[in-house]
Each structure stands twice: as C-alpha cells, then as structure tokens.
N, C-alpha and C positions, 0 to 999 in steps of 0.2 A: 778711332779704330773700328774696323768692322770685324765681323766674326773671322776667326782663323780657320780657313778650310783645312780639313784633314789632309788633303793632297799637298798642302804646303809644309807638312811636317816631314823632315828628312827621315829616312829609314836607316837603321843600323843593323849589324849582323847578329843581334840577339833578339829573339821574339819577345821575351819578357819586357825588354826595354821598349820595344815598339808598342806593345800593348799598353804599358804604363804611359807612354807619351801620347797615345791616342786618348786615353782616359783623361789625362791632364788637359788636353786640348778641349775636350768636351766640357770639362769643368770650367775652364777659362772662358769659353764662349757663353756658358750659362751665367757666369759672373758678369761678363760684359753686358749681357742683356739686362740683368738686374741693375747695373750701374746706369744704363741709359734710362730705364724706367724710373730710377730714383731722381734723375735730373728732370723728368717730365711730370711726375705724379706728386702732387702736394700731399703730404702726410704719408709718404712711402714708408713702409715698415723696414727700418734699417737692420733689424735682426735677420732679415733674409740675406743681406750681403754679409753680415757677420758670419752666418752659417756657411755661406759659400766660400768665404775666405778661409774659414776654419777647415772646411773640407779639403781645399787645395793644400793648405799647410800639412794636414795629416797625410794626404796622399803623397806629397813630396817627401815627407819624412820617411814614410814606408818605402817609397821607390828608391830614395837615396840609400837606405839601409840595405836593400836588395843588391844594388850596384856595388856598394862597398863590401858586402860579403863576398861577392864574386871576385872583386879586385884582390881582396885578402887571400881568398882560396887559391888564386892563380899566381900570386906574387907580382901583381901589376906594379911596374917600377914607379909610376907617377901617382900611386895611391894617395900619398899625403897631399899633393896638390889638388887632386880631384875631390877628395874628402873635404879639404879646406874650403873649396868653392861651394860645396853642398852646405857646409856650416854657415858660410857667409850669407847664402841665399835664404836659408831658414831663419837666420837672425833678422834679415831685411824684411822678410814676409811677416814675421812676428811683429816687427816695428810698424809695418803698414796696418796690420790687424789692430794693434793697440791704438794707432792714430785714428783709424776708422771708429773704433769704440769711443774715442775721445772727441768725436765730432768732425772728423775730416769731411770735406765737401765731396760729393760724388764726382765733380769735375776733376778734382785732384786725384781721386782714385782712378778715373779713366786715363788721366795723363800717365800715372804710374804703369797701368796696364799696357798702354800703347807705346810708351817711350822707354820703359825699363824692363818690365816682366816678359813681354812677348819677344822683344828682340834678344834678350838674354837667353830665353828658352831655345829659340832657333839656333843661335850661335853656340850654345852649350852642346846641343845635339850634334851640330856640324863639326865640332872640334873635340872636346873631351870625351863625349859619349861615343863618337865614331871610333876614335883611337882605342878607347877602353873595350868596346864591343869586339873590335878586330882582335885585340890581344887575347881577351877571354875566350873567344870562339876558337882561336887557334890552340889554346891550351886544353880544350876538350871538356 
C-alpha cells in the first residue's frame, strides 16, 4: 500500500463527514509510514504504532458517534444497519490493536491496512456514508 491521496477520498454532502474523512486519511497515512518504518528499522519502537492505532480507533469512535447522532436526529431509515457496521469496524479495529500489542508482525498490519481497512473505508464512504449524508442534508 502506498499513501492514500486525499484526492482519492470520495466527498459526501455533509462537511463534518468530509472533514472527519480527511482527518482519518491523514492518520491512516501516518500509520502506514510507521508500519513501513517498523519493517525496515531494527528495534523500532512498537509503541508508536500502538499510539497511532489508538488514535485512529478514538477518531473513528467519535466520528461514528457524530454520524449516528445525525441519523437519529433525522430519523434515517437505515440507522440500525449503518450503526451495526460502525460497531463491527470498531470491534475489528480493537482486535487489530490487541493483536499488535500481542506481537503482530508489521507485515501483517500492512496487509490489514491495504487489503481490509482502506478498501472498507473507501467503500463505506461511497455507499453508506453517501446515502446517509444525502438523507441528513435533505432533512436540514
């Protein structure tokens, strides 16, 4: 995986979501750089990646809560489905963080980033977030 250009991040109809997605992209790129360093530098400080993963987890949790509050406020019909996906991803990210703390190899974390996390992020914005943002923006 190379860095994820901000221009590759889809835009939705709500500024707060776009802002959060940009921030998540920057955090993911920072994490990716750290993972590459961990693969190349003997004695790499693993706590740097632990901190970056924790930062992404906390950001996602706060971002998802903002989205969910707007879905509830406007009576978004697919709230349960969208919230359920948020919960699934937070659980998955917590599992990855735990695995990292238990000694996961940097190569395995890079695979997770490139094959799971980043593709999910783009797909989620293109599907669930796009529909949610359209609905919420129309409700005012």
